[in-house]
N, C-alpha and C positions, 0 to 999 in steps of 0.2 A: 957154622952152626947158628940156628936162629935163636933169638933170645925169647924169653917168656913174654916180653912186651910185644914183640912182633907176632907171636902166636896168638896172644890175646886180641890184638888188633885184627888179625885175619879172621878169628872166630867171630868178632863183633860184626865185621863186614858181611860174612856169610850168613850170620843170624839175621841181619837186617834184610838181606836178599830173600831169605826164606820167609820172613814175615810178610814181605810184599807179595811173594808168590802165593802164600796161604790166603792173604786178603783177596787177591784176584780170584782164586779158586772158590772162596766163600761167596763172593759176589756172583760168579758164574753159576754156581750150583744152588743159590738161594732163589727158589721159585717165586716167592713173593716179590722180591726186587726185580726179577726178570719180567714178571707179569706187569708190574708198574711201569717199567721202561717200555715194554711193548705197547701198553695203553697210551703212554705219552707220545710215542712215535706215531701210533695210529691217529690220535687226536690231531697232532700237528699235520699229518699228511692230509687228513680230511679238511682241516681248516685252510690249508694251502690250495688244494684243488679237490673239491668234492665230486666232480664228474665221474672219475673212475669208480668211486665207491657206489654211486647210484647205478652205474652200468652193471656192477657186480650184483647189486641187490635185484635189479631187473632180471639178470640171467638166472639167479637162484630162484626167483619167483616163477619164471617160465619153466624151469626144470621141475619144480615142485608141482605146479599145476599139470604139467604133462604126465608126471608119474601118477598123480591121482586119477587123471582121465584114463590113463592106460589101465590102471587097476579096475576102475569102474566100468569102462566100456570095452575092454579088451575081450577077445574070444577066449573062452575057457575050454 
């Protein structure tokens, strides 16, 4: 039979594990923290190698200009 002390220790261990899990869930579901982390990752990525970012900007610009030209000059 387990003693009260052993049960109390087991409860403390499980409570600590749940606290860690809840903290991780809070971090994962906190949109402000997630957006800050994403912004930091994007900034670091751009500073490390900006070329792919500029290629992406160019591709988006080509698509936008093409869409506008299609709307303006396309056959109705």
